[in-house]
N, C-alpha and C positions, 0 to 999 in steps of 0.2 A: 763452482757456476753456472755450470751446465745444467742442473736438474735442479727442480721447484721440491725443496726441503720445508716439509712443518711438521709439527709436532702432531701424533695422532692421540686423542684422549678416548678413541671409543674402548669398545670392549672387541674383543680380538674371536673369531670361533676359527678351528679347523677347516670346517668342509659348510658350505651352505643349507645342508640338512640337518646341520644342528639348530638353524636360527626356525626351524618347522616354517614360519611362512614370515612375509615382510609386510608392514604397510606404512608408505608414508607421509605422515600426519601433517607438518606444514614446512614450508619454507620461507623463507623472509629473509630480506637484509636487517643487517644488527649492526653495520658501519659501512663506512666507501669501501665500496667492493670484497665486500666481505660479508657471504651469503649462511645462514643457517639452516640445515634439513633437520627434523626429526623424526625421526621412525620408530616403531614397536615391531616385535621379533613375537615369536612362542604366542602363550597366554593372551598376550594382551593384543598380538595381531589378527588372530582367530577370533576374538571378543571384538574390536573392530568392523573385520567384513563382518558380523552375525549383525551388530546395530546397523550396519548399512546395508546387508541385504532386508531388516526389517524398517526400515526408513523408507526405501522404495518402495516395498510394499504399498507404505501406507501413501505416497505418493501416487501410485495406481488405483487405490483405491477414491483418491480427491480427483482424480482425472473427470470420474463420472458426479461430479456434484456441478453446481450450478448457482449463480445468483449470490445471494447474501448465505448461504449454505458453504461453498467455496471462497469468499470473502472471510468466515469467520474460519475455516481450515486453514486458509496461507496462510493468517495469524500464528494460527497455534502451531503447523509446522514449519516457520521461519525462527519462531521461541526458540522450537524442542531443533532444531538444528545448526543451529549460533552455540549451543554448549554441548553438539555431539563431538567425541572424540572419533573421527573415522580418516580413511579415507583423503589427501586433497582433493584430487584427482574428481572420485565422487561428490564428494561435498560443491566444488564444484559445477558440475553438473545437475546435482538436485537443486539447486543453487538456480539455475537456467530454468530447470521445470516452475518452481516456483515463481519464477520471473516472467513467464508464461502464464500460468494460473494469474497473478498479478495483472495483467493485462486483459486477462477475461472478465474479470471483477471489475476493472475501471470502467470497460466495457458497457456490462451491463450495469451500472451505477448512471452512467452518462443516457441511456437509455430509459432507464426508470427515470429519470430526471425530466427526459425533453418531454415525455407521456406526462408530465405532473403538470407541466409549463400550464396548456389549458386548463386544465382544472382550477390549478393557482388563479388564473387571471379570470376565469367565470365569479370564483367566489370574492375575487379582491371586487370586480364590477357590479354585485348582488349587494356585497355591505356597502359599497358607495350610495345603490338606490336606495337601500334600507337606513341610511345614516344622513340626519339634516345637519345641516354646517356647510362650511366649505372644505372641507378635511374627512379623511378616515385612515384610523389606524384597526393595521390588519395583523395578525400573523397567522403564518402556516409556513411550519418548519421541514424545508428542501435540502438544507444543509449551507453553505456558505459558497452555490455556483452564482459567480455572477453573470455569468452568459442568461441563467434562468431567468435571472432576476432583470435585465435589459430586457428580455422577449416576455416580460411581465407588464412592465410598464408598458412597453411602447403597443401590446393589446390594453390596455387598460386604457393608454391615451388616448385611441381611436375610437373608443367608448362612451367614456366618461371626460366631458371637457369643464366641468365648474367644480369638480373636485378633486384638490391635491390628495397624495396617497404617502403613507408611511408605513411601509410592510417590515417586516422584522421575520427575520426568519432563523434558528437555532440548530447548533449540530454538535448532537449530544454525544458523541465519537474522539471529536477534536475538544469537547466543550471551548466553543468558540460562537459567535452568533454576527450576524450583519443585520444591519439597518439599512434600507433603498427609501430614496425621497422621493417623489415626481409630482409634479404642478402641469397642467396642460398649459400649453402655449395663451399668454394673454393674461392668466388668471392673474390677478391684484391683490395685496396685502397677504401671499402667502411666500416668504422665504424658506427654501429647500434647505441652506444651508443652517 
């Protein structure tokens, strides 16, 4: 009773030199208080190390990219990393690096969309000036960013006082679209709902 005794189902070696190399592939809980580790040795371990080194070189190459190119590369690298059989420690580090890249992509997209806000508002105002009646329907694809839509309607409302706006924007990547309606204060006969 003084010793922990468990059955060992593993392969035995007389010396660690026989393993040649060792890579811890995964560690996970399989039941309460029970953990399972999976490791590989010999040729499989060497292959896992080589794959990790190759993937690391791809990450270094991606660090020089920016904007839309980095966005496409992040998607490709994430998909590749998910199926790689490499060291769990290195995989976690690679995920962190890809996470940093994703933050750069998000910042780029926000800056790009913020720069488009003025352009969208100007085009919506021009469409209103060229349209007869008391409303204008306008499409400009800037994704489904609510903040951009709010900024556009605010700018539109400052310039156009007599026409309601129906703005449509699509996001091809997510296969979604957004419809924004806006009516200047005091307009009768227009219900944005």
